[in-house]
Residue, then its C-alpha position, 0 to 999 in steps of 0.5 A: m615189730q616184725q612183719k613180712l610179705a607173705h603172698i603176692a597174687i597173680v591173676v591167672r586163667d586156669y589153676d592147673e595151667a598156671i601150676q604147670f608153668y610155675t612148677g614145671v617151667l620156672g621150677f617153683r614148688l607147689a606149697e598148697d592147693t586147697v579147694q575152697s568152693p566148687t569154683k575157687r582154690w587156694v593155690l600157693v607156689e614158691p621158688p626153691g630158695g623160699g621167700c614170698q609165695l605167689l597166690l595163683a588167683r583164677a579170674a572170677n569175672d570179666e574185669q579180673a580177666t582183663r588184668i591177666g598178664n598185665q597187672t603192672g601196666g607193662r612194667v616188670f612185675l616180679f624179680l626172681h633172684t638166682d645163684d646161677f644165671r646161665r643155668d636158669y637162662q638156658r633152662l627157660l630157653a629150653h622151655n621156649v620162654r620168651f625173653v624180651r630183653e637179652p642178658h646184660d650186666e648192670t651195677y647190681g648183677t646180671v639180668a634179663v627180662f622174660e614173659d611168663i605164660y600170661g605175659n607178665l614181665w619178670d626180671l631174672i637176676e643173678p645179684k653181684r656178690r658182696g665185695e665184687l668189683e663195682n667197675p670191672d674196667e678197673v681191671t686191665i688184662v694184659d699179655y704175659r711178659p717176662e717180668y710177670q713170671k714170679d707173679f705167675h709162679d707165686l700166685n699158682e703155687s700159693w693156690i695149689k698148696t692151699y688145697f693140694k700139693m705141687e706136682k712135677s707138671d706144675y713145676k715145669a710150667l711155673d718155673d719156665p712158662q716161656k718154654y712149656i706154654l708160650d713157645d708151644g703156641g700157648e698164651i698167658v693173660v695177666a690181670l692188673l689192678g692198677q699196676k699190681v698183678v692180681g690174677v693169671c691164667a694160661l691157655i696151653r696148646m694140646d696135642d690131642p685129636e679131640f681138644d685144641f687148648e687147655l685152660a690152666k694155671m688160673a690163680v687169683s690173689p687172695t686179696v681180690q678173690g670173690k670180686g669177679i677177677g676169675w670171670i674176667l680172666g676166663q673170658a679173656v682166655l676164651e677170646k684168645a682161643r677164638q682168635l687162634g682158631a680153636r674149636n674148643v677149650y678143655l680144663e681139669s679141676n677138682t669137685r671140692l673147688t665148688p666156686a671154681i666149678q661154678l665159674y667154669e659152668k658160667l663160662g659155658f664148660v660142661r663135664v667130659e667123661n672118660r678122660e684120664s688126668p696127669y694130675e693126682r688132684c684132678n677128678i673132673q674134666m670139662a670142655v666148652n665149644l667155641 
């Protein structure tokens, strides 16, 4: 036997008003708008990822009108999953959508609660990826020490050679991070899972009138990739930059590294134009204001 939930009805005040909100603000697609009578239309909208459609049902009498905006007695009504929480959260804020519970992390992912045009409550959720650490507190972030130099070198070299080739600047920073990063006012953070080094990331002071520091040399062990270690390292490096009084942080990457670009965007980085790179492999520059 095969079954699926096809539609969920939302009682609305006006068809066109509702269509404008669910498509123009939430970004849903208008799947159908069929006139059935002079007073009734069959209107379906659906999220860009597909799935169950919403039937926008205009209240036909006073009793139905009392249900507009409160079909669940004050509980969250609908649960909208996203692949990029920060993107959709910022977009909804830009459309003056009211959030009644601010973003926070749960065991199942990142979530916030917002009201639609009528007051129905929705969860906006970016689910935790499969395999992501259930308890990020298992990971300890510590400052770089000389005994971590081999891990810093090997994790980065392995990552670079997987996709590109080592360049002269790489060898300098990885062979002698004390001289080329730390002694110049930079920082390196190390992620430990138990006593094992599973990730590293550097904050390099820049001699640049526009940008203060560069986020660089982030590498995560293949054994824990996809478990949120990069996010933890990125947050730790940005906090280091804030403590050092930085105005902003810059980075360079390559657009073929889609998960990395998504991570940087989640951390708040946006694309920077008209910057040259000393690295052959880099074709995108990004920065975040602190």
